[in-house]
OpenMM code with the backbone's topology and positions (N, CA, C; nanometers):
from openmm import Vec3, app, unit

residues = "MET SER GLY THR ALA ALA LEU LEU SER CYS THR VAL LEU ALA GLY GLU PRO GLU VAL ARG ALA ALA PHE GLN ALA ALA ARG ASP ASP GLU TYR GLU GLU ILE VAL ASP LYS CYS GLN ASP PHE LEU GLY GLN VAL LYS LYS GLU TYR ASP GLU ASN HIS PHE THR PHE ALA GLU LEU GLU GLU ASN GLU VAL ASP LEU VAL LYS LEU LYS ASN TRP LEU GLU ARG VAL ARG GLN ARG ASP VAL PHE GLY ALA SER GLY ARG GLN ALA ALA GLY LYS TRP ILE GLU ASP CYS GLU HIS SER LEU GLU ALA TYR ALA ALA ARG VAL TYR ALA GLU GLU ALA GLU SER ARG".split()
positions = [
    Vec3(-3.1020, -9.7225, 2.9749),
    Vec3(-2.9725, -9.6951, 3.0302),
    Vec3(-2.9576, -9.7784, 3.1570),
    Vec3(-2.8476, -9.8496, 3.1692),
    Vec3(-2.8239, -9.9301, 3.2878),
    Vec3(-2.6803, -9.9101, 3.3330),
    Vec3(-2.6531, -9.9528, 3.4531),
    Vec3(-2.5178, -9.9391, 3.5048),
    Vec3(-2.5089, -9.9960, 3.6440),
    Vec3(-2.3915, -9.9906, 3.6958),
    Vec3(-2.3689, -10.0367, 3.8317),
    Vec3(-2.2892, -9.9316, 3.9058),
    Vec3(-2.2921, -9.9412, 4.0352),
    Vec3(-2.2162, -9.8471, 4.1171),
    Vec3(-2.1566, -9.9221, 4.2344),
    Vec3(-2.0494, -9.8709, 4.2853),
    Vec3(-1.9868, -9.9265, 4.4047),
    Vec3(-1.9537, -9.8107, 4.4974),
    Vec3(-1.9781, -9.8290, 4.6245),
    Vec3(-1.9469, -9.7287, 4.7253),
    Vec3(-1.8373, -9.7858, 4.8127),
    Vec3(-1.7261, -9.7163, 4.8178),
    Vec3(-1.6110, -9.7642, 4.8933),
    Vec3(-1.5796, -9.6673, 5.0057),
    Vec3(-1.5244, -9.7195, 5.1093),
    Vec3(-1.4738, -9.6393, 5.2190),
    Vec3(-1.3262, -9.6715, 5.2306),
    Vec3(-1.2462, -9.5705, 5.2569),
    Vec3(-1.1038, -9.5971, 5.2662),
    Vec3(-1.0405, -9.5126, 5.3756),
    Vec3(-0.9250, -9.5500, 5.4126),
    Vec3(-0.8447, -9.4767, 5.5092),
    Vec3(-0.7117, -9.4462, 5.4423),
    Vec3(-0.6662, -9.3243, 5.4573),
    Vec3(-0.5368, -9.2864, 5.4005),
    Vec3(-0.4293, -9.3392, 5.4951),
    Vec3(-0.3447, -9.4241, 5.4449),
    Vec3(-0.2396, -9.4848, 5.5270),
    Vec3(-0.1193, -9.3923, 5.5431),
    Vec3(-0.0945, -9.3137, 5.4410),
    Vec3(0.0168, -9.2189, 5.4468),
    Vec3(-0.0176, -9.1006, 5.3579),
    Vec3(0.0255, -8.9844, 5.3957),
    Vec3(0.0042, -8.8659, 5.3125),
    Vec3(-0.1310, -8.7995, 5.3296),
    Vec3(-0.1976, -8.8222, 5.4417),
    Vec3(-0.3298, -8.7608, 5.4607),
    Vec3(-0.3259, -8.6084, 5.4514),
    Vec3(-0.2270, -8.5425, 5.5103),
    Vec3(-0.2246, -8.3957, 5.4973),
    Vec3(-0.2169, -8.3500, 5.3511),
    Vec3(-0.1446, -8.4234, 5.2700),
    Vec3(-0.1317, -8.3870, 5.1288),
    Vec3(-0.2634, -8.4086, 5.0536),
    Vec3(-0.3299, -8.5180, 5.0852),
    Vec3(-0.4595, -8.5456, 5.0218),
    Vec3(-0.5593, -8.4375, 5.0603),
    Vec3(-0.5648, -8.4067, 5.1897),
    Vec3(-0.6558, -8.3027, 5.2379),
    Vec3(-0.6234, -8.1676, 5.1726),
    Vec3(-0.4956, -8.1353, 5.1651),
    Vec3(-0.4537, -8.0079, 5.1048),
    Vec3(-0.4919, -8.0019, 4.9573),
    Vec3(-0.4800, -8.1135, 4.8869),
    Vec3(-0.5170, -8.1161, 4.7449),
    Vec3(-0.6666, -8.0921, 4.7270),
    Vec3(-0.7470, -8.1550, 4.8113),
    Vec3(-0.8918, -8.1338, 4.8041),
    Vec3(-0.9257, -7.9878, 4.8355),
    Vec3(-0.8635, -7.9322, 4.9395),
    Vec3(-0.8918, -7.7933, 4.9760),
    Vec3(-0.8466, -7.6964, 4.8670),
    Vec3(-0.7330, -7.7239, 4.8061),
    Vec3(-0.6839, -7.6365, 4.6989),
    Vec3(-0.7792, -7.6380, 4.5799),
    Vec3(-0.8307, -7.7550, 4.5478),
    Vec3(-0.9246, -7.7641, 4.4355),
    Vec3(-1.0515, -7.6848, 4.4653),
    Vec3(-1.1016, -7.6943, 4.5875),
    Vec3(-1.2224, -7.6191, 4.6230),
    Vec3(-1.1926, -7.4695, 4.6273),
    Vec3(-1.0759, -7.4329, 4.6814),
    Vec3(-1.0403, -7.2907, 4.6845),
    Vec3(-1.0322, -7.2324, 4.5445),
    Vec3(-0.9834, -7.3092, 4.4491),
    Vec3(-0.9817, -7.2634, 4.3094),
    Vec3(-1.1235, -7.2361, 4.2611),
    Vec3(-1.2156, -7.3269, 4.2943),
    Vec3(-1.3550, -7.3072, 4.2536),
    Vec3(-1.4164, -7.1865, 4.3236),
    Vec3(-1.3887, -7.1724, 4.4531),
    Vec3(-1.4415, -7.0566, 4.5261),
    Vec3(-1.3869, -6.9259, 4.4678),
    Vec3(-1.2596, -6.9270, 4.4307),
    Vec3(-1.1990, -6.8086, 4.3707),
    Vec3(-1.2667, -6.7729, 4.2381),
    Vec3(-1.2993, -6.8730, 4.1609),
    Vec3(-1.3686, -6.8483, 4.0341),
    Vec3(-1.5084, -6.7912, 4.0585),
    Vec3(-1.5758, -6.8394, 4.1616),
    Vec3(-1.7076, -6.7853, 4.1971),
    Vec3(-1.6937, -6.6388, 4.2364),
    Vec3(-1.5914, -6.6068, 4.3163),
    Vec3(-1.5682, -6.4673, 4.3555),
    Vec3(-1.5451, -6.3817, 4.2317),
    Vec3(-1.4662, -6.4306, 4.1369),
    Vec3(-1.4426, -6.3560, 4.0123),
    Vec3(-1.5741, -6.3290, 3.9392),
    Vec3(-1.6597, -6.4296, 3.9318),
    Vec3(-1.7883, -6.4133, 3.8628),
    Vec3(-1.8802, -6.3190, 3.9407),
    Vec3(-1.8698, -6.3208, 4.0727),
    Vec3(-1.9479, -6.2265, 4.1533),
    Vec3(-1.9022, -6.0827, 4.1253),
    Vec3(-1.7728, -6.0638, 4.1130),
    Vec3(-1.7213, -5.9310, 4.0800),
    Vec3(-1.7726, -5.8862, 3.9435),
    Vec3(-1.7754, -5.9784, 3.8479),
    Vec3(-1.8325, -5.9471, 3.7162),
    Vec3(-1.9797, -5.9096, 3.7290),
    Vec3(-2.0526, -5.9846, 3.8107),
    Vec3(-2.1951, -5.9591, 3.8318),
    Vec3(-2.2153, -5.8180, 3.8884),
    Vec3(-2.1387, -5.7839, 3.9915),
    Vec3(-2.1516, -5.6511, 4.0516),
    Vec3(-2.1142, -5.5421, 3.9519),
    Vec3(-2.0160, -5.5691, 3.8683),
    Vec3(-1.9794, -5.4740, 3.7634),
    Vec3(-2.0920, -5.4544, 3.6637),
    Vec3(-2.1616, -5.5617, 3.6308),
    Vec3(-2.2744, -5.5530, 3.5381),
    Vec3(-2.3882, -5.4700, 3.5984),
    Vec3(-2.4172, -5.4913, 3.7249),
    Vec3(-2.5227, -5.4128, 3.7902),
    Vec3(-2.4812, -5.2656, 3.7954),
    Vec3(-2.3550, -5.2392, 3.8275),
    Vec3(-2.3060, -5.1007, 3.8296),
    Vec3(-2.3202, -5.0375, 3.6909),
    Vec3(-2.2913, -5.1140, 3.5882),
    Vec3(-2.3038, -5.0641, 3.4507),
    Vec3(-2.4480, -5.0209, 3.4226),
    Vec3(-2.5445, -5.0979, 3.4725),
    Vec3(-2.6853, -5.0616, 3.4528),
    Vec3(-2.7146, -4.9273, 3.5188),
    Vec3(-2.6582, -4.9049, 3.6371),
    Vec3(-2.6748, -4.7757, 3.7042),
    Vec3(-2.6079, -4.6648, 3.6235),
    Vec3(-2.4850, -4.6895, 3.5804),
    Vec3(-2.4096, -4.5891, 3.5049),
    Vec3(-2.4824, -4.5478, 3.3775),
    Vec3(-2.5486, -4.6449, 3.3140),
    Vec3(-2.6202, -4.6179, 3.1892),
    Vec3(-2.7664, -4.5809, 3.2129),
    Vec3(-2.8033, -4.5701, 3.3425),
    Vec3(-2.9420, -4.5359, 3.3775),
    Vec3(-3.0398, -4.6306, 3.3075),
    Vec3(-3.0095, -4.7585, 3.3149),
    Vec3(-3.0850, -4.8620, 3.2437),
    Vec3(-3.1573, -4.9497, 3.3454),
    Vec3(-3.2808, -4.9142, 3.3749),
    Vec3(-3.3585, -4.9828, 3.4784),
    Vec3(-3.4824, -5.0449, 3.4150),
    Vec3(-3.4631, -5.1655, 3.3616),
    Vec3(-3.5732, -5.2341, 3.2938),
    Vec3(-3.5964, -5.3705, 3.3570),
    Vec3(-3.7189, -5.4192, 3.3391),
    Vec3(-3.7515, -5.5515, 3.3904),
    Vec3(-3.6719, -5.6600, 3.3171),
    Vec3(-3.6436, -5.6382, 3.1919),
    Vec3(-3.5653, -5.7369, 3.1162),
    Vec3(-3.4261, -5.7530, 3.1770),
    Vec3(-3.3611, -5.6417, 3.2091),
    Vec3(-3.2282, -5.6492, 3.2707),
    Vec3(-3.2369, -5.7083, 3.4103),
    Vec3(-3.3402, -5.6738, 3.4838),
    Vec3(-3.3589, -5.7309, 3.6174),
    Vec3(-3.3719, -5.8827, 3.6093),
    Vec3(-3.4541, -5.9295, 3.5173),
    Vec3(-3.4725, -6.0739, 3.5023),
    Vec3(-3.3419, -6.1425, 3.4613),
    Vec3(-3.2676, -6.0811, 3.3719),
    Vec3(-3.1402, -6.1385, 3.3285),
    Vec3(-3.0433, -6.1493, 3.4462),
    Vec3(-3.0382, -6.0446, 3.5269),
    Vec3(-2.9499, -6.0458, 3.6433),
    Vec3(-2.9979, -6.1452, 3.7490),
    Vec3(-3.1284, -6.1609, 3.7625),
    Vec3(-3.1815, -6.2608, 3.8559),
    Vec3(-3.1384, -6.4015, 3.8143),
    Vec3(-3.1453, -6.4294, 3.6859),
    Vec3(-3.1031, -6.5603, 3.6343),
    Vec3(-2.9544, -6.5814, 3.6629),
    Vec3(-2.8742, -6.4782, 3.6400),
    Vec3(-2.7303, -6.4897, 3.6647),
    Vec3(-2.7014, -6.5153, 3.8128),
    Vec3(-2.7751, -6.4487, 3.9003),
    Vec3(-2.7538, -6.4690, 4.0436),
    Vec3(-2.7935, -6.6101, 4.0862),
    Vec3(-2.9014, -6.6602, 4.0330),
    Vec3(-2.9421, -6.7978, 4.0649),
    Vec3(-2.8328, -6.8955, 4.0215),
    Vec3(-2.7744, -6.8729, 3.9059),
    Vec3(-2.6654, -6.9593, 3.8587),
    Vec3(-2.5480, -6.9552, 3.9555),
    Vec3(-2.5122, -6.8353, 4.0010),
    Vec3(-2.4016, -6.8228, 4.0959),
    Vec3(-2.4317, -6.8949, 4.2271),
    Vec3(-2.5524, -6.8789, 4.2761),
    Vec3(-2.5904, -6.9429, 4.4024),
    Vec3(-2.5910, -7.0955, 4.3889),
    Vec3(-2.6415, -7.1450, 4.2784),
    Vec3(-2.6425, -7.2897, 4.2553),
    Vec3(-2.5001, -7.3445, 4.2435),
    Vec3(-2.4155, -7.2705, 4.1765),
    Vec3(-2.2765, -7.3105, 4.1609),
    Vec3(-2.2089, -7.3176, 4.2979),
    Vec3(-2.2308, -7.2152, 4.3807),
    Vec3(-2.1729, -7.2156, 4.5147),
    Vec3(-2.2216, -7.3363, 4.5940),
    Vec3(-2.3477, -7.3686, 4.5839),
    Vec3(-2.4013, -7.4834, 4.6571),
    Vec3(-2.3367, -7.6145, 4.6110),
    Vec3(-2.3163, -7.6295, 4.4821),
    Vec3(-2.2517, -7.7515, 4.4319),
    Vec3(-2.1080, -7.7634, 4.4839),
    Vec3(-2.0369, -7.6510, 4.4869),
    Vec3(-1.8997, -7.6535, 4.5380),
    Vec3(-1.9005, -7.6837, 4.6875),
    Vec3(-1.9912, -7.6234, 4.7607),
    Vec3(-2.0013, -7.6509, 4.9052),
    Vec3(-2.0260, -7.7999, 4.9313),
    Vec3(-2.1055, -7.8623, 4.8481),
    Vec3(-2.1315, -8.0049, 4.8658),
    Vec3(-2.0055, -8.0888, 4.8456),
    Vec3(-1.9166, -8.0425, 4.7588),
    Vec3(-1.7901, -8.1141, 4.7353),
    Vec3(-1.6839, -8.0793, 4.8398),
    Vec3(-1.7070, -7.9733, 4.9136),
    Vec3(-1.6081, -7.9199, 5.0070),
    Vec3(-1.6143, -7.9931, 5.1412),
    Vec3(-1.5714, -8.1174, 5.1412),
    Vec3(-1.5824, -8.2013, 5.2606),
    Vec3(-1.4810, -8.1650, 5.3690),
    Vec3(-1.3769, -8.0905, 5.3346),
    Vec3(-1.2751, -8.0552, 5.4328),
    Vec3(-1.2782, -7.9081, 5.4732),
    Vec3(-1.3758, -7.8338, 5.4254),
    Vec3(-1.3897, -7.6939, 5.4659),
    Vec3(-1.2776, -7.6042, 5.4178),
    Vec3(-1.2671, -7.5884, 5.2883),
    Vec3(-1.1627, -7.5034, 5.2294),
    Vec3(-1.1783, -7.3590, 5.2763),
    Vec3(-1.0674, -7.2894, 5.2810),
    Vec3(-1.0654, -7.1536, 5.3366),
    Vec3(-1.1443, -7.0522, 5.2534),
    Vec3(-1.1644, -7.0773, 5.1260),
    Vec3(-1.2347, -6.9815, 5.0402),
    Vec3(-1.3855, -6.9837, 5.0529),
    Vec3(-1.4380, -7.0771, 5.1266),
    Vec3(-1.5832, -7.0945, 5.1379),
    Vec3(-1.6534, -6.9691, 5.1917),
    Vec3(-1.6027, -6.9157, 5.3003),
    Vec3(-1.6678, -6.8014, 5.3637),
    Vec3(-1.6655, -6.6776, 5.2734),
    Vec3(-1.5529, -6.6526, 5.2103),
    Vec3(-1.5420, -6.5360, 5.1221),
    Vec3(-1.6391, -6.5469, 5.0050),
    Vec3(-1.6490, -6.6648, 4.9467),
    Vec3(-1.7417, -6.6828, 4.8343),
    Vec3(-1.8852, -6.6585, 4.8792),
    Vec3(-1.9204, -6.7074, 4.9962),
    Vec3(-2.0546, -6.6835, 5.0495),
    Vec3(-2.0816, -6.5358, 5.0711),
    Vec3(-1.9814, -6.4634, 5.1194),
    Vec3(-1.9960, -6.3180, 5.1408),
    Vec3(-2.0163, -6.2461, 5.0079),
    Vec3(-1.9435, -6.2858, 4.9057),
    Vec3(-1.9598, -6.2227, 4.7749),
    Vec3(-2.0993, -6.2484, 4.7186),
    Vec3(-2.1511, -6.3686, 4.7385),
    Vec3(-2.2876, -6.3987, 4.6934),
    Vec3(-2.3865, -6.3080, 4.7660),
    Vec3(-2.3671, -6.2881, 4.8963),
    Vec3(-2.4542, -6.1973, 4.9721),
    Vec3(-2.4466, -6.0562, 4.9155),
    Vec3(-2.3261, -6.0115, 4.8817),
    Vec3(-2.3100, -5.8782, 4.8221),
    Vec3(-2.3882, -5.8684, 4.6910),
    Vec3(-2.3831, -5.9742, 4.6116),
    Vec3(-2.4576, -5.9766, 4.4856),
    Vec3(-2.6077, -5.9706, 4.5119),
    Vec3(-2.6529, -6.0433, 4.6124),
    Vec3(-2.7958, -6.0419, 4.6469),
    Vec3(-2.8401, -5.9022, 4.6864),
    Vec3(-2.7615, -5.8356, 4.7713),
    Vec3(-2.7966, -5.6999, 4.8152),
    Vec3(-2.7968, -5.6019, 4.6976),
    Vec3(-2.6996, -5.6169, 4.6110),
    Vec3(-2.6914, -5.5300, 4.4940),
    Vec3(-2.8135, -5.5480, 4.4035),
    Vec3(-2.8523, -5.6735, 4.3831),
    Vec3(-2.9675, -5.7006, 4.2979),
    Vec3(-3.0965, -5.6517, 4.3629),
    Vec3(-3.1079, -5.6656, 4.4938),
    Vec3(-3.2261, -5.6140, 4.5641),
    Vec3(-3.2387, -5.4634, 4.5454),
    Vec3(-3.1280, -5.3918, 4.5583),
    Vec3(-3.1296, -5.2465, 4.5397),
    Vec3(-3.1643, -5.2113, 4.3952),
    Vec3(-3.1085, -5.2856, 4.3013),
    Vec3(-3.1384, -5.2614, 4.1598),
    Vec3(-3.2867, -5.2876, 4.1316),
    Vec3(-3.3404, -5.3947, 4.1877),
    Vec3(-3.4820, -5.4269, 4.1677),
    Vec3(-3.5705, -5.3158, 4.2219),
    Vec3(-3.5362, -5.2641, 4.3389),
    Vec3(-3.6144, -5.1544, 4.3966),
    Vec3(-3.6134, -5.0344, 4.3035),
    Vec3(-3.4987, -5.0083, 4.2441),
    Vec3(-3.4876, -4.8949, 4.1518),
    Vec3(-3.5685, -4.9192, 4.0249),
    Vec3(-3.5658, -5.0425, 3.9735),
    Vec3(-3.6449, -5.0761, 3.8541),
    Vec3(-3.7930, -5.0516, 3.8820),
    Vec3(-3.8405, -5.0996, 3.9961),
    Vec3(-3.9816, -5.0815, 4.0296),
    Vec3(-4.0159, -4.9348, 4.0532),
    Vec3(-3.9244, -4.8590, 4.1131),
    Vec3(-3.9480, -4.7160, 4.1337),
    Vec3(-3.9543, -4.6424, 4.0002),
    Vec3(-3.8638, -4.6767, 3.9098),
    Vec3(-3.8643, -4.6119, 3.7774),
    Vec3(-3.9931, -4.6452, 3.7023),
    Vec3(-4.0393, -4.7685, 3.7139),
    Vec3(-4.1634, -4.8087, 3.6484),
    Vec3(-4.2821, -4.7310, 3.7052),
    Vec3(-4.2834, -4.7139, 3.8367),
    Vec3(-4.3931, -4.6408, 3.9002),
    Vec3(-4.3935, -4.4952, 3.8578),
    Vec3(-4.2750, -4.4361, 3.8454),
    Vec3(-4.2639, -4.2951, 3.8050),
    Vec3(-4.3059, -4.2739, 3.6596),
    Vec3(-4.2886, -4.3751, 3.5772),
    Vec3(-4.3201, -4.3580, 3.4344),
    Vec3(-4.4691, -4.3680, 3.4062),
    Vec3(-4.5462, -4.4038, 3.5046),
    Vec3(-4.6923, -4.4165, 3.4838),
    Vec3(-4.7626, -4.2867, 3.5024),
] * unit.nanometer
topology = app.Topology()
chain = topology.addChain("A")
for resn in residues:
    res = topology.addResidue(resn, chain)
    for name in ("N", "CA", "C"):
        topology.addAtom(name, app.Element.getBySymbol(name[0]), res)
């Protein structure tokens, strides 16, 4: 596989606010989608509590899902060169997911200890 690349630098001669707004809107859309997926994640963890389902298999599945969310957020942050407004909220939702998973993990380990 071969190819070439070019790195260009440019200055916006007119319409910079519009260009910046377009970039921020695109990132905000991505951040909003991450928040939606975080809400789904928290709903899934709540479902495990509701069904009294505390297994290592579910914990591992949720850990994988959280890693995907965190990686996705990092990729969007790397593209977010203008600091879109949704960045902070998405980060907060990821933290909420982390705390929820930590609590669920503690419960899984407690249930395992009790079953012995």
